Structures are given as C-alpha cells and as structure tokens.
C-alpha positions as CSV (number, residue, x, y, z in Angstrom):
1,M,0.0,0.0,0.0
2,Q,1.4,3.4,-0.9
3,G,2.1,5.9,1.9
4,W,0.1,9.0,2.6
5,G,3.1,11.2,1.8
6,G,3.2,10.1,-1.9
7,G,6.9,10.0,-1.9
8,K,7.5,13.5,-0.6
9,G,10.1,13.9,2.1
10,E,12.1,11.4,3.9
11,N,11.0,8.9,6.5
12,P,11.5,11.0,9.7
13,V,12.8,8.4,12.1
14,R,16.6,8.3,11.6
15,K,18.2,11.0,13.7
16,S,17.3,10.1,17.3
17,P,18.0,6.3,17.1
18,C,21.4,6.8,15.3
19,S,22.5,9.4,17.8
20,A,21.6,7.0,20.7
21,S,23.6,4.2,19.0
22,S,26.6,6.4,18.4
23,R,26.7,7.6,22.0
24,A,26.6,3.9,23.2
25,K,29.6,3.1,21.0
26,E,31.6,6.1,22.2
27,A,31.0,5.1,25.8
28,P,30.7,1.3,26.0
29,N,31.0,1.2,29.7
30,Q,28.2,3.6,30.3
31,K,24.6,2.4,30.7
32,V,22.4,3.6,27.8
33,P,19.1,5.1,29.3
34,A,16.0,3.0,28.8
35,T,14.4,5.8,26.8
36,L,17.2,5.8,24.2
37,V,16.9,2.0,24.0
38,F,13.2,2.5,23.3
39,F,13.9,5.0,20.5
40,F,16.4,2.7,18.8
41,F,14.3,-0.4,18.8
42,F,10.8,0.9,18.5
43,L,11.1,4.1,16.3
44,L,13.7,2.7,13.9
45,P,12.0,2.6,10.5
46,S,11.2,-0.9,9.3
47,S,12.8,-0.2,5.9
48,V,16.2,-0.3,7.6
49,M,15.5,-3.3,9.9
50,E,17.3,-6.3,8.7
51,G,15.3,-8.8,6.7
52,E,12.1,-6.7,6.6
53,E,10.2,-5.4,3.7
54,G,8.1,-2.2,3.3
55,S,8.2,0.8,5.5
56,Q,6.2,2.2,8.4
57,Q,3.6,4.8,7.7
58,P,5.3,8.2,8.2
59,H,2.2,9.7,9.8
60,L,2.0,6.9,12.4
61,V,5.7,7.5,13.2
62,L,4.8,11.2,13.6
63,A,1.9,10.3,15.9
64,H,4.2,8.3,18.1
65,R,6.7,11.2,18.2
66,L,3.9,13.5,19.2
67,F,3.1,11.2,22.0
68,L,6.7,11.1,23.2
69,L,7.0,14.9,22.9
70,K,4.2,15.3,25.4
71,H,5.3,12.4,27.7
72,P,6.9,13.7,31.0
73,A,9.3,10.7,31.2
74,V,11.1,11.6,28.0
75,P,14.4,13.6,28.6
76,D,14.5,17.2,27.5
77,I,17.4,16.6,25.1
78,E,15.3,14.0,23.3
79,K,12.3,16.4,23.2
80,V,14.4,19.0,21.4
81,R,15.2,16.4,18.7
82,L,11.6,15.3,18.6
83,T,10.4,18.9,18.2
84,D,12.7,19.4,15.2
85,D,11.6,16.1,13.6
86,V,7.9,16.9,14.2
87,L,8.3,20.4,12.7
88,A,10.1,18.9,9.7
89,S,7.3,16.5,9.1
90,I,4.7,19.3,9.4
91,K,6.6,21.4,6.9
92,S,7.1,18.5,4.5
93,D,3.4,17.6,4.4
94,D,1.9,21.1,5.0
95,M,0.0,19.9,8.1
96,V,-1.6,23.3,8.9
97,S,-4.2,22.1,11.5
98,L,-1.6,20.0,13.4
99,Y,0.8,23.0,13.4
100,E,-1.9,25.3,14.8
101,T,-2.9,22.7,17.5
102,L,0.8,22.3,18.7
103,A,1.3,26.1,18.6
104,A,-1.8,26.5,20.8
105,E,-0.3,24.0,23.2
106,S,3.0,25.9,23.2
107,L,4.9,22.9,21.8
108,L,5.8,24.9,18.7
109,E,6.3,28.6,18.1
110,T,3.8,30.3,15.8
111,D,5.2,31.4,12.5
112,A,2.7,33.4,10.5
113,G,4.9,33.3,7.4
114,L,5.1,29.5,7.5
115,L,1.3,29.2,8.0
116,D,0.6,31.4,5.0
117,S,3.0,29.5,2.7
118,M,1.6,26.1,3.8
119,R,-2.0,27.3,3.2
120,A,-1.0,28.7,-0.3
121,R,0.5,25.4,-1.3
122,I,-2.5,23.5,-0.1
123,E,-4.9,25.7,-2.0
124,E,-2.7,25.3,-5.2
125,E,-2.5,21.6,-4.8
126,I,-6.3,21.2,-4.2
127,K,-6.9,23.3,-7.3
128,K,-4.7,20.9,-9.4
129,L,-6.4,17.8,-8.0
130,D,-9.8,19.2,-8.8
131,E,-8.7,20.0,-12.3
132,K,-7.5,16.4,-12.7
133,I,-10.9,15.1,-11.5
134,T,-12.7,17.3,-13.9
135,D,-10.5,16.2,-16.8
136,A,-10.9,12.6,-15.9
137,E,-14.7,12.9,-15.7
138,E,-14.9,14.6,-19.1
139,N,-12.2,12.8,-21.1
140,L,-11.2,9.6,-19.4
141,G,-12.8,6.4,-18.0
142,E,-14.2,5.3,-14.7
143,S,-10.9,3.9,-13.5
144,E,-9.1,7.2,-14.1
145,V,-11.9,9.1,-12.3
146,R,-11.5,6.9,-9.3
147,E,-7.7,7.3,-9.2
148,A,-8.2,11.1,-9.4
149,H,-10.5,11.0,-6.4
150,L,-8.2,8.7,-4.5
151,A,-5.3,11.1,-5.1
152,K,-7.4,13.9,-3.5
153,S,-8.3,11.6,-0.5
154,L,-4.6,10.8,0.1
155,Y,-3.7,14.4,-0.1
156,F,-6.2,15.4,2.6
157,I,-4.9,12.5,4.8
158,R,-1.3,13.7,4.2
159,I,-2.0,17.3,5.3
160,G,-4.0,16.0,8.4
161,D,-7.4,17.3,7.4
162,K,-9.4,14.5,9.0
163,E,-13.0,15.6,8.1
164,K,-12.2,16.3,4.5
165,A,-10.2,13.1,4.2
166,L,-13.1,11.0,5.4
167,E,-15.6,12.8,3.2
168,Q,-13.3,12.3,0.1
169,L,-12.7,8.7,0.9
170,K,-16.5,8.1,0.8
171,V,-16.6,9.8,-2.6
172,T,-13.8,7.6,-3.7
173,E,-15.6,4.5,-2.4
174,S,-18.7,5.4,-4.4
175,K,-16.5,5.3,-7.6
176,T,-15.0,1.9,-6.6
177,V,-16.3,-1.5,-7.7
178,A,-13.6,-4.0,-6.8
179,V,-13.8,-5.4,-3.2
180,G,-10.0,-5.3,-2.9
181,Q,-9.9,-1.6,-3.7
182,K,-12.7,-0.9,-1.2
183,M,-10.6,-2.8,1.4
184,D,-7.6,-0.6,0.7
185,L,-9.8,2.5,1.4
186,V,-10.8,0.9,4.7
187,F,-7.1,0.4,5.5
188,Y,-6.5,4.1,4.8
189,T,-9.4,5.0,7.1
190,L,-8.0,2.7,9.8
191,Q,-4.6,4.4,9.6
192,L,-6.3,7.7,10.0
193,G,-8.2,6.4,13.0
194,F,-4.9,5.2,14.7
195,F,-3.3,8.5,14.0
196,Y,-6.0,10.3,15.9
197,M,-6.7,7.3,18.2
198,D,-10.4,7.6,17.2
199,F,-11.6,4.2,18.5
200,D,-15.2,4.7,17.2
201,L,-13.9,5.3,13.7
202,I,-11.6,2.2,14.0
203,S,-14.3,0.0,15.3
204,K,-16.8,1.0,12.5
205,S,-14.1,0.5,9.9
206,I,-13.2,-3.0,11.1
207,D,-16.9,-4.0,11.0
208,K,-17.1,-2.5,7.5
209,A,-14.1,-4.5,6.4
210,K,-15.5,-7.8,7.8
211,N,-18.8,-7.1,5.9
212,L,-16.7,-6.5,2.7
213,F,-15.0,-9.9,3.2
214,E,-18.3,-11.6,3.0
215,E,-18.5,-10.4,-0.6
216,G,-15.0,-11.7,-1.3
217,G,-11.5,-10.6,-0.7
218,D,-8.0,-12.1,-0.8
219,W,-6.2,-13.8,2.1
220,E,-3.4,-11.2,2.2
221,R,-5.9,-8.4,3.1
222,K,-7.7,-10.6,5.5
223,N,-4.5,-11.3,7.4
224,R,-3.6,-7.7,7.4
225,L,-7.0,-6.9,8.9
226,K,-6.3,-9.3,11.8
227,V,-3.3,-7.2,12.7
228,Y,-5.3,-3.9,12.6
229,E,-8.0,-5.5,14.7
230,G,-5.4,-6.9,17.1
231,L,-3.9,-3.5,17.6
232,Y,-7.4,-2.1,18.2
233,C,-8.1,-4.8,20.8
234,M,-4.8,-4.2,22.5
235,S,-5.4,-0.4,22.5
236,T,-8.8,-1.0,24.2
237,R,-7.5,-3.4,26.8
238,N,-8.9,-6.6,25.2
239,F,-5.5,-8.4,25.5
240,K,-6.9,-11.9,25.1
241,Q,-8.5,-11.2,21.7
242,A,-5.4,-9.2,20.7
243,A,-3.1,-12.1,21.5
244,S,-5.3,-14.5,19.5
245,L,-5.3,-12.2,16.4
246,F,-1.6,-11.5,16.6
247,L,-0.7,-15.2,16.9
248,D,-2.9,-16.0,13.9
249,S,-1.0,-13.4,11.9
250,I,2.6,-14.1,13.0
251,S,3.5,-16.3,10.1
252,T,1.8,-14.1,7.5
253,F,2.7,-10.7,8.8
254,T,2.9,-8.0,6.0
255,T,1.4,-5.0,7.9
256,Y,4.7,-3.0,7.9
257,E,2.8,0.3,7.5
258,L,1.7,-0.1,11.2
259,F,4.9,-1.1,12.8
260,P,8.1,-3.2,12.2
261,Y,8.0,-6.9,12.7
262,D,10.1,-6.6,15.9
263,T,7.4,-4.4,17.4
264,F,4.8,-6.8,16.3
265,V,6.6,-9.7,18.1
266,F,6.9,-7.4,21.2
267,Y,3.1,-6.9,21.3
268,T,2.5,-10.5,20.6
269,V,4.6,-11.7,23.5
270,L,3.2,-9.1,26.0
271,T,-0.4,-9.9,25.2
272,S,0.2,-13.7,25.1
273,I,1.8,-13.8,28.6
274,I,-1.3,-12.5,30.3
275,S,-3.8,-14.3,28.1
276,L,-2.5,-17.9,27.4
277,D,-2.2,-20.8,29.8
278,R,1.2,-22.4,30.3
279,V,0.8,-25.1,27.7
280,S,-0.5,-22.8,25.0
281,L,2.3,-20.3,25.8
282,K,4.9,-23.0,25.2
283,Q,3.4,-24.2,21.9
284,K,2.4,-20.8,20.4
285,V,5.0,-18.4,21.7
286,V,8.0,-19.9,23.5
287,D,8.7,-22.5,20.7
288,A,7.4,-20.5,17.8
289,P,10.2,-20.2,15.2
290,E,8.8,-16.8,13.9
291,I,9.2,-15.4,17.4
292,L,12.6,-17.0,18.1
293,T,14.2,-15.4,15.0
294,V,13.6,-11.8,16.3
295,I,12.9,-11.9,20.0
296,G,16.6,-11.4,20.8
297,K,16.5,-8.1,19.0
298,V,14.1,-6.6,21.6
299,P,15.8,-5.7,24.9
300,H,14.8,-7.9,27.8
301,L,12.0,-9.6,25.9
302,S,13.5,-13.1,25.6
303,E,14.5,-13.2,29.2
304,F,11.0,-11.9,30.2
305,L,9.3,-14.7,28.3
306,N,11.7,-17.6,29.0
307,S,12.3,-16.9,32.7
308,L,8.5,-17.0,33.3
309,Y,8.1,-20.3,31.5
310,D,11.3,-21.7,33.2
311,C,10.1,-20.5,36.6
312,Q,13.3,-18.3,37.1
313,Y,11.4,-15.7,39.0
314,K,14.4,-13.6,40.0
315,S,15.4,-13.2,36.4
316,F,11.8,-12.6,35.4
317,F,11.5,-9.6,37.8
318,S,14.8,-8.2,36.5
319,A,13.6,-8.5,32.8
320,F,10.2,-7.1,33.9
321,A,11.9,-4.0,35.3
322,G,13.8,-3.5,32.0
323,L,10.6,-3.7,30.0
324,T,8.5,-1.3,32.0
325,E,10.0,1.8,30.3
326,Q,9.3,0.4,26.9
327,I,5.7,-0.3,27.8
328,R,5.3,3.1,29.5
329,L,6.7,4.9,26.3
330,D,4.5,2.9,23.9
331,R,1.7,5.0,22.5
332,Y,-0.8,2.1,22.4
333,L,0.2,0.4,25.8
334,H,0.7,3.5,27.9
335,P,-3.0,4.0,28.9
336,H,-3.0,0.4,30.2
337,F,0.4,0.5,31.9
338,R,-0.7,0.1,35.5
339,Y,-3.3,-2.6,34.5
340,Y,-0.7,-4.6,32.6
341,M,1.7,-4.4,35.4
342,R,-0.9,-5.9,37.8
343,E,-1.9,-8.6,35.4
344,V,1.6,-9.8,34.8
345,R,2.3,-9.9,38.5
346,T,-0.9,-11.9,39.0
347,V,0.2,-14.4,36.4
348,V,3.6,-14.9,37.9
349,Y,2.5,-15.1,41.5
350,S,-0.3,-17.5,40.6
351,Q,2.2,-19.7,38.8
352,F,4.5,-19.8,41.8
353,L,1.8,-20.6,44.3
354,E,0.3,-23.3,42.0
355,S,3.1,-25.6,43.0
356,Y,2.5,-25.3,46.8
357,K,-0.1,-26.1,49.3
358,S,1.8,-23.8,51.7
359,V,5.0,-21.9,51.5
360,T,6.9,-19.5,53.7
361,I,6.8,-15.8,52.7
362,E,10.6,-15.8,53.1
363,A,11.0,-18.6,50.6
364,M,8.8,-16.7,48.1
365,A,10.7,-13.5,48.6
366,R,14.0,-15.3,48.1
367,A,12.7,-16.8,44.8
368,F,11.7,-13.4,43.4
369,G,14.8,-11.6,44.7
370,V,12.8,-9.1,46.8
371,T,12.2,-8.4,50.5
372,V,9.6,-10.1,52.7
373,D,7.9,-6.8,53.3
374,F,7.5,-6.2,49.6
375,I,6.0,-9.7,49.0
376,D,3.7,-9.3,52.0
377,A,2.4,-5.9,50.8
378,E,2.0,-7.2,47.2
379,L,0.1,-10.4,48.0
380,S,-2.1,-8.5,50.5
381,R,-3.4,-6.3,47.7
382,F,-3.9,-9.1,45.2
383,I,-5.7,-11.3,47.7
384,A,-8.0,-8.5,48.8
385,A,-8.8,-7.9,45.1
386,G,-9.6,-11.6,44.6
387,K,-6.7,-12.0,42.1
388,L,-4.9,-14.7,44.2
389,H,-6.5,-17.7,46.0
390,C,-4.4,-17.9,49.2
391,K,-4.2,-16.5,52.7
392,I,-1.4,-15.1,54.7
393,D,-0.6,-16.5,58.2
394,K,1.4,-13.5,59.4
395,V,2.3,-15.1,62.8
396,A,3.8,-18.2,61.2
397,G,5.1,-16.3,58.2
398,V,3.4,-18.8,55.8
399,L,1.2,-18.6,52.7
400,E,-1.6,-21.1,52.4
401,T,-3.2,-21.7,49.1
402,N,-6.9,-22.3,48.8
403,R,-7.6,-23.2,45.2
404,P,-11.2,-22.7,44.2
405,D,-13.2,-25.9,43.4
406,A,-14.1,-25.4,39.7
407,K,-17.0,-27.9,39.8
408,N,-18.5,-26.4,42.9
409,A,-18.1,-22.9,41.4
410,L,-19.9,-24.0,38.2
411,Y,-22.6,-25.6,40.3
412,Q,-23.2,-22.4,42.3
413,A,-23.2,-20.3,39.1
414,T,-25.8,-22.7,37.5
415,I,-28.0,-22.4,40.6
416,K,-27.7,-18.6,40.6
417,Q,-28.6,-18.4,36.9
418,G,-31.5,-20.8,37.4
419,D,-33.0,-18.7,40.2
420,F,-32.6,-15.6,38.0
421,L,-34.4,-17.3,35.1
422,L,-37.3,-18.5,37.4
423,N,-37.8,-15.0,38.8
424,R,-38.0,-13.6,35.2
425,I,-40.5,-16.3,34.2
426,Q,-42.7,-15.5,37.3
427,K,-42.7,-11.8,36.5
428,L,-43.6,-12.6,32.9
429,S,-46.4,-14.9,33.9
430,R,-47.9,-12.1,36.1
431,V,-47.9,-9.7,33.2
432,I,-49.6,-12.3,30.9
433,D,-52.2,-13.0,33.6
434,L,-53.1,-9.3,33.7
C-alpha cells in the first residue's frame, strides 16, 4: 500500500536512534538510558530493519513522536530532537491544522509566514487535484476518475485534514467497484483512526471490512486486517483477543505500515503472557520459530518470556523491570500501563503458588529476589482484590493456598442463573395473567 506522503520527504525516524547508538559506541562502559533503547528499537523505520520489507507509515511514526513529545518521562534533550523532527514532518506535508494545534499547546512557536506558505501550497494543490478530477470525468474512463478522487483523498490525509479526508474517501468509495480496492480504502481509514486514536472510527471501519470480506476478498488483506483488529483490541485493553489475532498473523505478517516486525513480536509476547495458559504459551510463543528469530533483538523480551516459563522468577523480575520503560513509552500500551503491570504480577504469583499447598513468605521473597515486606504488601493487595487464591498466616510467616473448586463454582453459578431465570418467568407470567 502506498504511503500518505506520496513519496514527498524522507521517513523522519533516523536522527534520534542513530544518535543514541553512536553515544553507546563512544561510551561502551556507560549504561544507555532505557528511553534511548526504546527510541532505537521501536522508532527505527522498518525499511532499515534487517530482513524486513516495506516501511512504516510516516504519519504513524509522527503520531508516536507527538506522544513522546508530550510524555513527561522523555528527557528534554530528546524532546528537542523530537520537536525538530515533528516540525520537519509538518513542513514536509503542509499539516496546517496540526501545526496550529501544537502552537496553541505551546509545543511549537507560531510562524505566520510558515502558515501562509503552507496554506498557499494546499490551495494550489487542491486546485490541481480538482482539475484532474474534472479532466478525468470529461475525457477519461471510470478507473481514471476513481484514481483522481483517490489522489485527493490521500492528499487530505497527508495534510492532516481528517474531516475532508473521510468525506473524500466516501466519494472515492462510491467510484470503486472491486472489493480489494474498497478494502484498501478501509485500511487508509484505519490508519487515519490510529493517527488520531479515534476508536469509534476504527471499530466501525473494522466492522465494515468484515462485511466486505463476506462479498469476497483475498487472504493477504484478511491477514492484514487481523493485525489492525489486534492493535485495536490491545489499545482498548482486550488483550486476550489481541493475542489471538496477533498469533494468527505471526507467520503471514505483512502489515509493515503499522509497525516493524520486531514491534509486532513485542506486542504478541506481551499480550500472550497474560492471556494464554502455560501449555499454550509454550506451543504458540516460547517455541514459535517466527518469534525465536527476532525476540533477541528486543531488549529484555527473551529473558522476560523464557524466565517466566522456566520459573526463574528472580530473572523474570529483572527483565520485567527492564521492559517497564518500553511499555510506558509505547503509544498504544501507555494508557494500560498500570493494569498490565498488575496482570503480569498476577500471572507470575499464581504460577509460583500453584506448586505449593503452603510456602513461607521468606522462601517466596527469596525466589523473586525481593524483600519479605514487599511480597507481603504485594500479596495482600492481590488477595483483597480476589486475584490470588491464598491467605497469609502472618504469625507463622506462611502462605496457604486455597484453590477454588471449579466444579463447585460451576454448580453455584448454575443455581444462581437458574434462580434468576425462574424469577424472570414468574414476572412474565404475572404480566400475561393481567
């Protein structure tokens, strides 16, 4: 799929990662900050990643930069570079509305001359596009008319005019017959939705794409849609569905416009760890050849996954601490940072306690490489929230597990639902008698 920029300008993701890498080489004994590690591995364009094809959509890279620019955890020196890169992207694509928004937020300085020049170029370009549409309608065929309308749609997307872009995409769709071409328009809409994090637009577009697939459609586009839907599910905290969709797409991944394959594996592992049982995790993730080929490229990810499966809890906590900054600085995962941290700890604590009827708090603290007080405070919160099925004997310093009886729980749930159904039937019978 062609990019929004139409070939204009360079992919704006080279400066910051390279500078971080060079500093690491100059000072090999110094620890590279986690923020710089994140920039190198997660903002490096997929076109320069070894063994990958395609390139990440420049506007989605820009969206991630805007997120980092506003993030309080990003160092000021990186924000200076991000500001320069964002401004370069805005100038390259004449993004007037975004420029005005950032200037109003005091993230960029207002330049009246720059605004006037961008508006003039936009007006001139729209005039040319309208002339091409008129010429196609008068002198050429339906295919050329559609291409002229598509060019105008992509231009509105490129300059960041969301409302006009959506309106023009609808016009383009009305000129489109082939299901595959209609699907491409849906993908453009989805990219627009992810740029603005408009989940209502994304949800409606995914439903629309599924309806189109009932009319036909190729497997390549169907597999790409799974990645889009998986990213939407992950962004809306439906990690289980996201993991399922990502795993279905891992051997057929071609959605480089969203993110590089390394980032895709990063998301797949994170969502799978809190969604899959131990057996499924081994089969689908730990031993998956597609994951094994790249997992070592993502800092701490291999240790994070394998130490959990191998029950090396001290190593797991060490890798977990290394991943927290990457999760915190991820545009899609950041809103769910605290939730994800809780869920991961629930998984690892449950796995540890599964092996014991009772265990001392000191032994558990030693296994995780933390203090007794930390484990005591942690488990107290999770037990109170109903996340862990155990109780703490503070006097004896022992944890006693009390695993729920699955059959008894199912029986109680059936009785409860049966009572509810009988009550509804009784109420209905009274209404009918009246």
